PyMOL Python script that loads the backbone (N, CA, C, O; Angstrom):
from pymol import cmd

cmd.read_pdbstr("""\
ATOM      1  N   MET A   1      21.326 -27.226  24.245  1.00  0.00           N
ATOM      2  CA  MET A   1      21.262 -26.512  22.882  1.00  0.00           C
ATOM      3  C   MET A   1      20.881 -27.319  22.145  1.00  0.00           C
ATOM      4  O   MET A   1      21.261 -28.490  22.135  1.00  0.00           O
ATOM      5  N   ASN A   2      19.987 -26.772  21.334  1.00  0.00           N
ATOM      6  CA  ASN A   2      19.226 -27.161  19.974  1.00  0.00           C
ATOM      7  C   ASN A   2      19.953 -27.600  18.791  1.00  0.00           C
ATOM      8  O   ASN A   2      21.159 -27.449  18.591  1.00  0.00           O
ATOM      9  N   ASP A   3      19.162 -28.120  18.079  1.00  0.00           N
ATOM     10  CA  ASP A   3      19.781 -28.791  16.758  1.00  0.00           C
ATOM     11  C   ASP A   3      20.736 -27.434  15.494  1.00  0.00           C
ATOM     12  O   ASP A   3      21.756 -27.296  14.819  1.00  0.00           O
ATOM     13  N   LEU A   4      19.478 -26.751  15.888  1.00  0.00           N
ATOM     14  CA  LEU A   4      19.965 -24.916  15.075  1.00  0.00           C
ATOM     15  C   LEU A   4      21.360 -24.490  15.548  1.00  0.00           C
ATOM     16  O   LEU A   4      22.228 -24.199  14.725  1.00  0.00           O
ATOM     17  N   GLU A   5      21.663 -24.438  17.350  1.00  0.00           N
ATOM     18  CA  GLU A   5      22.421 -23.688  17.598  1.00  0.00           C
ATOM     19  C   GLU A   5      24.396 -24.688  17.123  1.00  0.00           C
ATOM     20  O   GLU A   5      25.397 -24.152  16.648  1.00  0.00           O
ATOM     21  N   ASN A   6      24.160 -26.414  17.595  1.00  0.00           N
ATOM     22  CA  ASN A   6      24.877 -27.054  17.558  1.00  0.00           C
ATOM     23  C   ASN A   6      25.732 -26.981  15.987  1.00  0.00           C
ATOM     24  O   ASN A   6      26.930 -27.202  15.811  1.00  0.00           O
ATOM     25  N   TRP A   7      24.675 -26.590  14.920  1.00  0.00           N
ATOM     26  CA  TRP A   7      24.799 -26.336  13.361  1.00  0.00           C
ATOM     27  C   TRP A   7      25.722 -25.056  13.261  1.00  0.00           C
ATOM     28  O   TRP A   7      26.633 -24.753  12.490  1.00  0.00           O
ATOM     29  N   LEU A   8      25.099 -24.387  14.399  1.00  0.00           N
ATOM     30  CA  LEU A   8      25.800 -22.822  13.937  1.00  0.00           C
ATOM     31  C   LEU A   8      27.181 -22.676  15.014  1.00  0.00           C
ATOM     32  O   LEU A   8      27.762 -21.593  14.951  1.00  0.00           O
ATOM     33  N   HIS A   9      27.624 -23.512  15.803  1.00  0.00           N
ATOM     34  CA  HIS A   9      28.675 -23.495  16.744  1.00  0.00           C
ATOM     35  C   HIS A   9      29.588 -24.684  15.385  1.00  0.00           C
ATOM     36  O   HIS A   9      30.504 -24.189  14.728  1.00  0.00           O
ATOM     37  N   GLU A  10      29.286 -25.779  15.213  1.00  0.00           N
ATOM     38  CA  GLU A  10      30.221 -26.482  14.203  1.00  0.00           C
ATOM     39  C   GLU A  10      30.346 -25.894  13.316  1.00  0.00           C
ATOM     40  O   GLU A  10      31.470 -25.950  12.818  1.00  0.00           O
ATOM     41  N   GLN A  11      29.341 -25.045  12.643  1.00  0.00           N
ATOM     42  CA  GLN A  11      30.078 -24.256  11.135  1.00  0.00           C
ATOM     43  C   GLN A  11      30.741 -23.300  11.440  1.00  0.00           C
ATOM     44  O   GLN A  11      31.651 -22.952  10.688  1.00  0.00           O
ATOM     45  N   VAL A  12      30.461 -22.550  12.712  1.00  0.00           N
ATOM     46  CA  VAL A  12      32.162 -21.336  13.065  1.00  0.00           C
ATOM     47  C   VAL A  12      33.102 -22.093  13.470  1.00  0.00           C
ATOM     48  O   VAL A  12      34.203 -21.582  13.261  1.00  0.00           O
ATOM     49  N   ALA A  13      33.152 -23.333  14.077  1.00  0.00           N
ATOM     50  CA  ALA A  13      34.400 -23.999  14.094  1.00  0.00           C
ATOM     51  C   ALA A  13      35.227 -24.570  13.271  1.00  0.00           C
ATOM     52  O   ALA A  13      36.444 -24.759  13.283  1.00  0.00           O
ATOM     53  N   ASP A  14      34.331 -24.830  12.514  1.00  0.00           N
ATOM     54  CA  ASP A  14      35.053 -25.219  10.591  1.00  0.00           C
ATOM     55  C   ASP A  14      35.392 -23.918  10.158  1.00  0.00           C
ATOM     56  O   ASP A  14      36.447 -24.020   9.532  1.00  0.00           O
ATOM     57  N   LEU A  15      34.990 -22.684  10.190  1.00  0.00           N
ATOM     58  CA  LEU A  15      35.578 -21.328   9.479  1.00  0.00           C
ATOM     59  C   LEU A  15      36.701 -21.311  10.333  1.00  0.00           C
ATOM     60  O   LEU A  15      37.812 -20.942   9.952  1.00  0.00           O
ATOM     61  N   GLU A  16      36.413 -21.749  11.627  1.00  0.00           N
ATOM     62  CA  GLU A  16      37.723 -21.207  12.551  1.00  0.00           C
ATOM     63  C   GLU A  16      39.451 -21.880  11.866  1.00  0.00           C
ATOM     64  O   GLU A  16      40.573 -21.390  11.736  1.00  0.00           O
ATOM     65  N   LYS A  17      38.998 -22.839  11.660  1.00  0.00           N
ATOM     66  CA  LYS A  17      40.067 -24.325  11.588  1.00  0.00           C
ATOM     67  C   LYS A  17      40.740 -23.524  10.122  1.00  0.00           C
ATOM     68  O   LYS A  17      41.905 -23.138  10.016  1.00  0.00           O
ATOM     69  N   GLN A  18      39.436 -23.383   8.852  1.00  0.00           N
ATOM     70  CA  GLN A  18      40.359 -22.769   7.741  1.00  0.00           C
ATOM     71  C   GLN A  18      40.809 -21.739   7.640  1.00  0.00           C
ATOM     72  O   GLN A  18      41.678 -21.573   6.784  1.00  0.00           O
ATOM     73  N   ALA A  19      40.492 -20.910   8.272  1.00  0.00           N
ATOM     74  CA  ALA A  19      41.197 -19.564   8.305  1.00  0.00           C
ATOM     75  C   ALA A  19      42.430 -19.806   8.660  1.00  0.00           C
ATOM     76  O   ALA A  19      42.910 -20.439   9.600  1.00  0.00           O
ATOM     77  N   LYS A  20      43.068 -18.982   7.431  1.00  0.00           N
ATOM     78  CA  LYS A  20      44.406 -19.010   7.498  1.00  0.00           C
ATOM     79  C   LYS A  20      45.637 -18.017   7.970  1.00  0.00           C
ATOM     80  O   LYS A  20      46.847 -18.229   7.899  1.00  0.00           O
ATOM     81  N   SER A  21      44.694 -16.477   8.647  1.00  0.00           N
ATOM     82  CA  SER A  21      45.321 -15.657   9.262  1.00  0.00           C
ATOM     83  C   SER A  21      44.623 -15.994  11.026  1.00  0.00           C
ATOM     84  O   SER A  21      43.775 -16.759  11.486  1.00  0.00           O
ATOM     85  N   TYR A  22      45.591 -14.886  11.609  1.00  0.00           N
ATOM     86  CA  TYR A  22      45.602 -14.897  12.888  1.00  0.00           C
ATOM     87  C   TYR A  22      44.449 -14.543  13.223  1.00  0.00           C
ATOM     88  O   TYR A  22      43.797 -15.345  13.892  1.00  0.00           O
ATOM     89  N   PRO A  23      43.819 -13.175  12.842  1.00  0.00           N
ATOM     90  CA  PRO A  23      43.016 -12.313  12.739  1.00  0.00           C
ATOM     91  C   PRO A  23      41.722 -12.767  12.775  1.00  0.00           C
ATOM     92  O   PRO A  23      40.865 -12.552  13.632  1.00  0.00           O
ATOM     93  N   ASP A  24      41.642 -13.568  11.528  1.00  0.00           N
ATOM     94  CA  ASP A  24      40.615 -14.266  10.839  1.00  0.00           C
ATOM     95  C   ASP A  24      39.944 -15.598  12.334  1.00  0.00           C
ATOM     96  O   ASP A  24      38.909 -15.683  12.995  1.00  0.00           O
ATOM     97  N   GLN A  25      41.056 -16.277  12.268  1.00  0.00           N
ATOM     98  CA  GLN A  25      41.235 -17.317  13.480  1.00  0.00           C
ATOM     99  C   GLN A  25      40.349 -16.819  14.783  1.00  0.00           C
ATOM    100  O   GLN A  25      39.387 -17.488  15.161  1.00  0.00           O
ATOM    101  N   ALA A  26      40.726 -15.650  15.413  1.00  0.00           N
ATOM    102  CA  ALA A  26      40.566 -14.908  16.376  1.00  0.00           C
ATOM    103  C   ALA A  26      38.769 -14.558  16.176  1.00  0.00           C
ATOM    104  O   ALA A  26      37.762 -14.931  16.778  1.00  0.00           O
ATOM    105  N   PHE A  27      39.056 -13.579  14.909  1.00  0.00           N
ATOM    106  CA  PHE A  27      37.129 -13.583  14.997  1.00  0.00           C
ATOM    107  C   PHE A  27      36.557 -14.705  15.343  1.00  0.00           C
ATOM    108  O   PHE A  27      36.018 -14.899  16.432  1.00  0.00           O
ATOM    109  N   TYR A  28      36.662 -15.671  14.240  1.00  0.00           N
ATOM    110  CA  TYR A  28      36.064 -16.598  14.216  1.00  0.00           C
ATOM    111  C   TYR A  28      35.359 -17.178  16.121  1.00  0.00           C
ATOM    112  O   TYR A  28      34.292 -17.053  16.723  1.00  0.00           O
ATOM    113  N   HIS A  29      36.813 -17.847  16.437  1.00  0.00           N
ATOM    114  CA  HIS A  29      36.936 -18.082  17.869  1.00  0.00           C
ATOM    115  C   HIS A  29      35.803 -16.553  18.933  1.00  0.00           C
ATOM    116  O   HIS A  29      35.118 -17.076  19.812  1.00  0.00           O
ATOM    117  N   GLU A  30      35.696 -15.493  18.885  1.00  0.00           N
ATOM    118  CA  GLU A  30      34.948 -15.072  19.592  1.00  0.00           C
ATOM    119  C   GLU A  30      33.565 -14.908  19.313  1.00  0.00           C
ATOM    120  O   GLU A  30      32.673 -14.690  20.132  1.00  0.00           O
ATOM    121  N   LEU A  31      33.449 -15.060  17.828  1.00  0.00           N
ATOM    122  CA  LEU A  31      31.947 -14.987  17.321  1.00  0.00           C
ATOM    123  C   LEU A  31      31.479 -16.361  18.067  1.00  0.00           C
ATOM    124  O   LEU A  31      30.254 -16.335  18.190  1.00  0.00           O
ATOM    125  N   ASN A  32      31.834 -17.100  18.401  1.00  0.00           N
ATOM    126  CA  ASN A  32      31.740 -19.054  18.782  1.00  0.00           C
ATOM    127  C   ASN A  32      31.446 -18.650  20.753  1.00  0.00           C
ATOM    128  O   ASN A  32      30.607 -19.170  21.489  1.00  0.00           O
ATOM    129  N   ARG A  33      32.469 -17.588  21.100  1.00  0.00           N
ATOM    130  CA  ARG A  33      32.123 -17.015  22.272  1.00  0.00           C
ATOM    131  C   ARG A  33      30.638 -16.074  22.236  1.00  0.00           C
ATOM    132  O   ARG A  33      29.670 -16.246  22.977  1.00  0.00           O
ATOM    133  N   PHE A  34      30.747 -15.281  21.398  1.00  0.00           N
ATOM    134  CA  PHE A  34      29.452 -14.537  21.582  1.00  0.00           C
ATOM    135  C   PHE A  34      28.336 -15.093  21.372  1.00  0.00           C
ATOM    136  O   PHE A  34      27.365 -14.693  22.014  1.00  0.00           O
ATOM    137  N   ILE A  35      28.169 -16.306  20.286  1.00  0.00           N
ATOM    138  CA  ILE A  35      26.852 -17.313  20.261  1.00  0.00           C
ATOM    139  C   ILE A  35      26.430 -18.004  21.355  1.00  0.00           C
ATOM    140  O   ILE A  35      25.274 -18.299  21.658  1.00  0.00           O
ATOM    141  N   GLN A  36      27.972 -18.365  22.220  1.00  0.00           N
ATOM    142  CA  GLN A  36      26.860 -18.907  23.621  1.00  0.00           C
ATOM    143  C   GLN A  36      26.622 -17.657  24.589  1.00  0.00           C
ATOM    144  O   GLN A  36      25.882 -17.613  25.572  1.00  0.00           O
ATOM    145  N   GLU A  37      27.174 -16.978  24.232  1.00  0.00           N
ATOM    146  CA  GLU A  37      26.982 -15.901  25.321  1.00  0.00           C
ATOM    147  C   GLU A  37      25.687 -15.431  25.118  1.00  0.00           C
ATOM    148  O   GLU A  37      25.052 -15.358  26.170  1.00  0.00           O
ATOM    149  N   GLN A  38      25.189 -15.149  24.296  1.00  0.00           N
ATOM    150  CA  GLN A  38      23.645 -15.064  23.591  1.00  0.00           C
ATOM    151  C   GLN A  38      22.620 -15.942  23.934  1.00  0.00           C
ATOM    152  O   GLN A  38      21.630 -15.655  24.606  1.00  0.00           O
ATOM    153  N   GLN A  39      22.916 -17.099  23.411  1.00  0.00           N
ATOM    154  CA  GLN A  39      22.265 -18.359  24.083  1.00  0.00           C
ATOM    155  C   GLN A  39      22.148 -18.380  25.504  1.00  0.00           C
ATOM    156  O   GLN A  39      21.037 -18.831  25.781  1.00  0.00           O
ATOM    157  N   LYS A  40      22.773 -18.104  26.490  1.00  0.00           N
ATOM    158  CA  LYS A  40      22.810 -17.825  27.785  1.00  0.00           C
ATOM    159  C   LYS A  40      22.157 -16.775  28.468  1.00  0.00           C
ATOM    160  O   LYS A  40      21.762 -16.886  29.628  1.00  0.00           O
ATOM    161  N   ARG A  41      21.986 -15.379  27.521  1.00  0.00           N
ATOM    162  CA  ARG A  41      21.413 -14.581  27.890  1.00  0.00           C
ATOM    163  C   ARG A  41      19.679 -14.949  27.508  1.00  0.00           C
ATOM    164  O   ARG A  41      18.725 -14.821  28.275  1.00  0.00           O
ATOM    165  N   LEU A  42      19.664 -15.465  25.987  1.00  0.00           N
ATOM    166  CA  LEU A  42      18.273 -15.945  26.207  1.00  0.00           C
ATOM    167  C   LEU A  42      17.526 -16.945  27.097  1.00  0.00           C
ATOM    168  O   LEU A  42      16.372 -16.751  27.477  1.00  0.00           O
ATOM    169  N   GLU A  43      18.241 -18.003  27.399  1.00  0.00           N
ATOM    170  CA  GLU A  43      17.750 -18.930  28.369  1.00  0.00           C
ATOM    171  C   GLU A  43      17.359 -18.426  29.782  1.00  0.00           C
ATOM    172  O   GLU A  43      16.477 -18.875  30.514  1.00  0.00           O
ATOM    173  N   GLN A  44      18.644 -16.867  30.120  1.00  0.00           N
ATOM    174  CA  GLN A  44      17.789 -16.536  31.383  1.00  0.00           C
ATOM    175  C   GLN A  44      16.640 -15.453  30.878  1.00  0.00           C
ATOM    176  O   GLN A  44      15.730 -15.256  31.682  1.00  0.00           O
ATOM    177  N   ALA A  45      16.601 -14.827  29.790  1.00  0.00           N
ATOM    178  CA  ALA A  45      15.256 -14.102  29.682  1.00  0.00           C
ATOM    179  C   ALA A  45      14.127 -15.484  29.894  1.00  0.00           C
ATOM    180  O   ALA A  45      13.483 -15.862  30.872  1.00  0.00           O
ATOM    181  N   GLU A  46      14.230 -15.927  28.687  1.00  0.00           N
ATOM    182  CA  GLU A  46      13.467 -17.286  28.437  1.00  0.00           C
ATOM    183  C   GLU A  46      12.721 -17.728  30.849  1.00  0.00           C
ATOM    184  O   GLU A  46      11.668 -17.590  31.470  1.00  0.00           O
ATOM    185  N   GLY A  47      13.841 -18.123  31.099  1.00  0.00           N
ATOM    186  CA  GLY A  47      13.181 -18.458  32.761  1.00  0.00           C
ATOM    187  C   GLY A  47      12.497 -17.411  33.585  1.00  0.00           C
ATOM    188  O   GLY A  47      11.523 -17.594  34.315  1.00  0.00           O
ATOM    189  N   GLU A  48      13.373 -15.878  33.292  1.00  0.00           N
ATOM    190  CA  GLU A  48      13.023 -15.181  33.963  1.00  0.00           C
ATOM    191  C   GLU A  48      10.802 -14.731  33.317  1.00  0.00           C
ATOM    192  O   GLU A  48       9.999 -14.556  34.234  1.00  0.00           O
ATOM    193  N   ILE A  49      10.498 -14.679  32.441  1.00  0.00           N
ATOM    194  CA  ILE A  49       9.308 -14.213  31.424  1.00  0.00           C
ATOM    195  C   ILE A  49       8.431 -15.683  32.202  1.00  0.00           C
ATOM    196  O   ILE A  49       7.310 -15.389  32.617  1.00  0.00           O
ATOM    197  N   ASP A  50       8.840 -17.114  32.405  1.00  0.00           N
ATOM    198  CA  ASP A  50       8.515 -17.950  32.967  1.00  0.00           C
ATOM    199  C   ASP A  50       7.879 -17.966  34.690  1.00  0.00           C
ATOM    200  O   ASP A  50       6.938 -18.475  35.298  1.00  0.00           O
ATOM    201  N   GLY A  51       9.297 -16.884  35.041  1.00  0.00           N
ATOM    202  CA  GLY A  51       9.003 -17.057  36.965  1.00  0.00           C
ATOM    203  C   GLY A  51       8.058 -15.492  36.964  1.00  0.00           C
ATOM    204  O   GLY A  51       7.638 -14.947  37.984  1.00  0.00           O
ATOM    205  N   ARG A  52       7.896 -15.036  35.697  1.00  0.00           N
ATOM    206  CA  ARG A  52       6.988 -13.741  36.424  1.00  0.00           C
ATOM    207  C   ARG A  52       5.441 -14.307  35.870  1.00  0.00           C
ATOM    208  O   ARG A  52       4.384 -14.066  36.453  1.00  0.00           O
ATOM    209  N   THR A  53       5.531 -14.839  35.038  1.00  0.00           N
ATOM    210  CA  THR A  53       4.024 -15.579  34.878  1.00  0.00           C
ATOM    211  C   THR A  53       3.614 -16.513  35.598  1.00  0.00           C
ATOM    212  O   THR A  53       2.390 -16.624  35.667  1.00  0.00           O
ATOM    213  N   TRP A  54       4.310 -17.315  36.231  1.00  0.00           N
ATOM    214  CA  TRP A  54       3.837 -17.981  37.215  1.00  0.00           C
ATOM    215  C   TRP A  54       3.878 -17.802  38.776  1.00  0.00           C
ATOM    216  O   TRP A  54       3.551 -18.634  39.623  1.00  0.00           O
ATOM    217  N   ASN A  55       4.298 -16.673  38.943  1.00  0.00           N
ATOM    218  CA  ASN A  55       4.701 -15.669  40.255  1.00  0.00           C
ATOM    219  C   ASN A  55       2.628 -15.686  40.656  1.00  0.00           C
ATOM    220  O   ASN A  55       1.837 -15.033  39.976  1.00  0.00           O
ATOM    221  N   HIS A  56       2.329 -16.313  41.503  1.00  0.00           N
ATOM    222  CA  HIS A  56       1.046 -16.302  42.159  1.00  0.00           C
ATOM    223  C   HIS A  56       0.473 -14.937  42.986  1.00  0.00           C
ATOM    224  O   HIS A  56      -0.642 -14.753  43.472  1.00  0.00           O
ATOM    225  N   GLU A  57       1.614 -14.084  42.962  1.00  0.00           N
ATOM    226  CA  GLU A  57       2.102 -13.060  43.977  1.00  0.00           C
ATOM    227  C   GLU A  57       1.547 -11.741  43.425  1.00  0.00           C
ATOM    228  O   GLU A  57       0.915 -10.846  43.985  1.00  0.00           O
ATOM    229  N   GLN A  58       2.028 -11.906  41.987  1.00  0.00           N
ATOM    230  CA  GLN A  58       1.369 -11.317  41.606  1.00  0.00           C
ATOM    231  C   GLN A  58       0.158 -11.270  40.294  1.00  0.00           C
ATOM    232  O   GLN A  58       0.253 -10.753  39.181  1.00  0.00           O
ATOM    233  N   TRP A  59      -0.581 -11.761  40.702  1.00  0.00           N
ATOM    234  CA  TRP A  59      -1.684 -11.916  39.750  1.00  0.00           C
ATOM    235  C   TRP A  59      -2.787 -11.477  40.225  1.00  0.00           C
ATOM    236  O   TRP A  59      -3.816 -11.532  39.551  1.00  0.00           O
TER     237      TRP A  59
END
""", "prot")
cmd.dss("prot")
cmd.show_as("cartoon", "prot")
cmd.util.cbc("prot")
cmd.orient("prot")
């Protein structure tokens, strides 16, 4: 994770702790999970791009 991702996770975690109602807490919790999933998908897409560009059989 880079600094921006860490900062975003910290901000969402703080918002989750500060939320007073359960629906708000659940929203921030799932938002954090969504951010993690999006980051995972981004890393996978970057890896796929690297793999496709360095595949000598497709040159």
